[in-house]
C-alpha positions, -999 to 999 in steps of 0.1 A, spaced: -210 232 356 -238 257 340 -251 279 363 -288 294 356 -287 328 353 -304 335 389 -279 316 404 -253 336 383 -269 372 398 -271 356 434 -231 345 434 -227 383 417 -245 399 443 -226 380 474 -200 394 464 -185 372 434 -179 399 408 -162 374 391 -193 356 381 -205 387 358 -183 378 328 -210 348 325 -235 372 317 -214 398 297 -203 370 279 -236 353 272 -254 383 260 -226 404 247 -230 397 205 -273 408 211 -264 437 231 -242 451 203 -261 436 176 -288 457 188 -275 488 198 -258 487 162 -287 483 141 -304 514 168 -271 537 159 -252 526 127 -221 533 140 -197 507 149 -176 523 174 -207 541 193 -219 508 192 -191 491 213 -189 523 236 -228 517 246 -222 481 245 -200 484 272 -222 511 292 -251 489 293 -230 464 307 -217 491 336 -254 501 341 -268 465 340 -243 459 368 -249 489 396 -284 483 390 -282 443 394 -298 445 430 -327 465 413 -334 432 389 -365 418 408 -367 388 379 -403 397 374 -386 388 336 -364 379 319 -327 387 328 -324 392 291 -353 415 289 -341 437 313 -308 435 299 -321 445 263 -341 472 278 -314 486 293 -299 483 256 -326 498 241 -329 528 259 -286 538 265 -290 536 226 -320 557 219 -307 585 245 -273 582 231 -287 591 193 -314 615 207 -282 635 222 -263 629 188 -274 651 156 -253 633 138 -245 593 126 -219 576 104 -221 549 90 -189 528 92 -189 490 79 -158 471 90 -152 435 80 -145 413 105 -126 382 88 -111 362 120 -74 355 112 -76 312 119 -52 291 100 -81 273 76 -67 239 66 -96 228 52 -108 247 21 -146 243 25 -143 258 58 -127 290 44 -150 295 14 -180 289 41 -163 316 62 -163 340 36 -199 329 23 -217 337 56 -188 369 55 -204 380 20 -242 376 34 -238 393 65 -221 426 50 -250 423 26 -278 422 53 -264 450 76 -258 470 43 -299 462 37 -305 465 75 -292 503 77 -315 512 47 -345 504 69 -364 525 95 -352 526 129 -384 509 138 -384 486 117 -347 475 123 -350 473 162 -383 450 159 -361 430 132 -330 426 151 -352 419 183 -375 391 171 -350 374 147 -312 381 158 -324 380 198 -358 353 194 -375 378 214 -419 371 215 -435 398 205 -448 401 237 -415 410 250 -406 435 223 -436 458 234 -424 455 270 -386 466 257 -401 491 227 -435 503 244 -445 493 204 -480 478 205 -483 446 194 -503 454 164 -475 483 156 -448 450 164 -463 432 139 -469 452 107 -431 464 116 -425 433 114 -440 422 82 -434 455 63 -393 454 78 -392 414 63 -411 430 30 -379 463 29 -356 439 40 -362 416 10 -363 448 -14 -335 456 -1 -313 427 -3 -326 425 -39 -316 457 -52 -281 451 -36 -274 416 -51 -288 432 -84 -266 460 -80 -234 440 -70 -242 407 -99 -241 440 -121 -209 452 -110 -193 416 -114 -206 416 -151 
């Protein structure tokens, strides 16, 4: 049975703490990706993502439903990640490839998996070269599928600035990908 977010929240507030797992499962990848693209450090992003869900759980009663739950959760994620970044005076970037260790009987599935991992790797490397505000806007808009007005609510950036950041971010991401792929091709040849 698919429950609405409000039903899940009502169940949690009524004492069914196990129901919180459904919200964590629904948003864990998006929260992690958003936090990672702010911090650029896998270990810190994992820690902050957990902190985000703990904070959200503790403050769930304060969620009034004026905005979508995802917007409320992303606001917690952005604020928590930015606070962590302010505290930490240095950042290290670690890129780890996550290859699933599943048995693949079909060679096409295996090739698709490697191609997708390669694409993700290059996009992530290129994203790390962007300015933080561009990375945040691109992540929220394309990966988390938030609207410009939702990004405005979460970041406090003006709507005009968000549109400029999205335009400039796409252009810079394209340039970074082009440079990375050219370097990769040159290395292969």
